[in-house]
C-alpha positions in Angstrom: 37.6 -23.1 145.7 36.6 -19.6 146.8 39.9 -17.7 146.2 40.8 -19.3 142.9 43.3 -16.6 141.8 45.2 -16.4 145.1 47.7 -19.0 146.5 48.4 -19.3 150.2 52.2 -19.8 150.7 53.3 -21.3 154.0 56.9 -21.8 154.9 57.4 -24.7 157.3 60.6 -25.1 159.4 59.9 -26.9 162.6 56.2 -26.2 163.3 54.6 -29.0 161.4 51.6 -29.3 163.7 50.8 -25.6 163.1 51.2 -26.0 159.3 48.9 -28.9 159.1 46.3 -27.1 161.1 46.5 -24.1 158.7 46.4 -26.4 155.7 43.3 -28.3 156.8 41.6 -25.0 157.8 41.9 -23.6 154.2 41.9 -26.9 152.3 39.5 -26.4 149.4 39.1 -22.7 150.1 42.1 -21.6 148.1 45.2 -23.1 146.5 47.9 -23.9 149.1 51.6 -24.4 148.8 53.6 -25.6 151.8 57.4 -25.2 151.4 59.3 -27.4 153.9 62.5 -25.5 154.5 65.5 -27.7 155.0 63.8 -31.0 155.7 62.3 -33.9 153.7 59.0 -34.2 155.4 56.7 -36.5 153.3 53.1 -35.4 153.6 50.0 -35.8 151.6 47.0 -33.6 152.1 44.3 -33.4 149.5 44.4 -30.1 147.5 47.7 -29.0 149.1 51.0 -28.9 147.3 54.2 -29.7 149.2 57.8 -28.8 148.2 60.9 -29.9 150.1 64.0 -27.7 150.1 67.1 -29.7 150.7 68.6 -26.9 152.7 67.2 -24.0 154.7 66.6 -21.2 152.2 65.3 -18.9 154.9 62.2 -16.7 154.7 63.2 -15.0 151.5 62.3 -18.2 149.7 58.6 -17.5 150.0 59.0 -14.4 147.8 60.8 -16.5 145.2 57.7 -18.8 145.1 55.4 -15.8 144.8 57.6 -14.4 142.0 57.2 -17.5 139.9 53.6 -18.2 140.8 51.0 -18.7 138.1 48.4 -17.1 140.3 47.5 -13.4 140.3 48.0 -13.0 144.0 49.9 -14.6 146.8 49.2 -14.5 150.5 52.3 -15.3 152.5 51.6 -16.7 155.9 53.9 -17.4 158.9 53.4 -20.8 160.5 52.5 -19.3 163.8 49.4 -17.4 162.6 46.0 -18.7 161.9 43.9 -16.0 160.1 40.1 -16.3 159.5 38.7 -16.8 156.0 37.3 -13.3 156.3 40.8 -12.0 156.9 42.1 -13.7 153.7 39.2 -12.4 151.7 39.8 -8.9 153.0 43.5 -9.2 152.1 42.6 -10.3 148.6 40.1 -7.5 148.1 42.5 -4.9 149.4 45.5 -5.9 147.3 43.2 -5.8 144.2 42.4 -2.2 145.1 46.1 -1.3 145.8 48.1 -3.6 143.5 51.5 -1.9 144.1 51.3 -2.1 147.9 51.8 -5.0 150.2 48.7 -5.7 152.4 49.3 -7.2 155.8 47.9 -7.7 159.2 51.0 -6.2 160.8 53.2 -3.3 159.9 55.8 -0.9 161.1 55.8 2.9 161.0 58.1 5.8 162.0 60.7 4.8 159.3 61.7 8.4 158.8 62.6 9.2 162.4 63.7 5.8 163.8 67.3 5.5 164.8 67.0 1.8 165.6 64.7 -1.1 165.0 63.1 -0.7 168.4 62.0 2.8 167.5 59.8 1.6 164.7 56.2 1.6 165.7 54.0 -1.5 165.6 50.7 -1.4 163.7 48.6 -4.5 164.3 45.3 -5.5 162.7 43.9 -2.0 162.0 43.3 -0.2 158.8 46.4 2.0 158.3 49.1 3.1 155.9 52.5 1.7 157.0 56.1 2.0 156.0 56.9 -1.7 156.2 54.5 -4.6 155.8 55.7 -7.3 158.2 55.6 -10.8 156.6 53.3 -12.4 159.2 50.3 -12.6 156.9 50.7 -10.5 153.8 49.2 -10.3 150.3 51.0 -9.3 147.2 50.1 -8.8 143.6 52.5 -11.2 141.9 52.9 -9.1 138.7 53.9 -6.1 140.9 56.4 -8.3 142.7 57.8 -9.6 139.4 58.4 -6.0 138.2 60.9 -5.3 141.1 62.2 -8.8 141.8 65.2 -9.1 139.5 66.5 -5.6 140.1 65.8 -5.1 143.8 65.4 -8.4 145.5 67.3 -11.1 143.7 70.7 -9.4 144.1 70.5 -9.8 147.9 70.6 -13.6 147.6 69.5 -15.8 150.5 69.3 -13.2 153.3 68.7 -14.7 156.7 66.6 -11.9 158.1 64.5 -9.0 156.9 62.9 -10.5 153.8 59.7 -8.6 154.4 61.6 -5.4 155.0 63.5 -5.9 151.7 60.3 -6.4 149.7 58.5 -3.6 151.4 61.3 -1.1 150.7 61.8 -2.4 147.1 58.1 -1.8 146.2 58.0 1.5 148.0 61.1 2.7 146.2 59.9 1.5 142.8 56.2 2.4 143.0 56.5 5.4 145.3 53.8 3.9 147.5 52.9 3.1 151.1 51.8 -0.3 152.3 48.7 -1.1 154.2 47.4 -3.1 157.2 43.8 -4.2 157.6 41.4 -4.4 160.5 41.0 -8.1 161.2 41.4 -10.8 163.8 43.8 -13.7 163.8 44.8 -16.5 166.2 48.4 -16.8 167.3 49.7 -20.4 167.2 52.5 -21.8 169.4 56.0 -20.6 168.4 57.7 -23.6 170.0 60.9 -21.7 170.7 62.0 -21.8 167.0 61.0 -18.4 165.9 63.7 -16.2 164.4 62.6 -13.3 166.6 63.9 -15.3 169.6 67.5 -14.9 168.4 69.4 -12.2 170.3 70.6 -10.4 167.2 67.3 -10.7 165.3 66.4 -7.0 165.5 69.9 -5.9 164.7 70.0 -8.0 161.5 66.6 -6.7 160.4 67.7 -3.1 161.0 70.8 -3.8 159.0 68.7 -4.8 156.0 66.8 -1.5 156.3 69.9 0.7 156.5 71.8 -1.2 153.8 68.8 -0.8 151.4 68.5 2.9 152.2 72.2 3.5 151.6 72.1 1.5 148.4 69.1 3.3 146.9 69.3 6.7 148.7 65.8 5.8 149.9 63.2 8.4 150.6 59.9 7.3 151.9 56.9 8.7 150.2 
């Protein structure tokens, strides 16, 4: 194992081929947990842990696993992204340097001026401070997450959209910090028409999480 203190958490819904490709790519490189969301897929891959959720607990469930992780860091990975090992090492190195920030490959800016989700500005695979760390491939210090989890995240329950927005805003509000994206390269894997972003109200629901959080906490971005 190279990254012994960092667990890769992959949430699988209906992209099993992608998940297996990711798992075999990083098998033995770092601890891996695959959470099968709402299915009972029986798989055995050496050095990879599998957990089956009886029902779909949506993307927020990956943060619950990070919150109770025994590892120092988690890297949460969508099942349609294949990062390089260098990318994962850089995420790990950067989150060690900035433990109260989320470190991602993808972020959103313009939170202060945006009047809709579409007005948020994409930041992709460059070194930059961001308002929101999108949960595509994101590293978190688990102790920092645990400090905000019960007060900020758990009360929202099993939200169906915007888990990454909720965690980003929670940590920004508590720690008064920005998040960060890194300069790197990743491979995009097939979405297979099951991505949440394909739903017609996807952006509206994500925006609602953002506005509800701001109203609840009188949020000011620092």
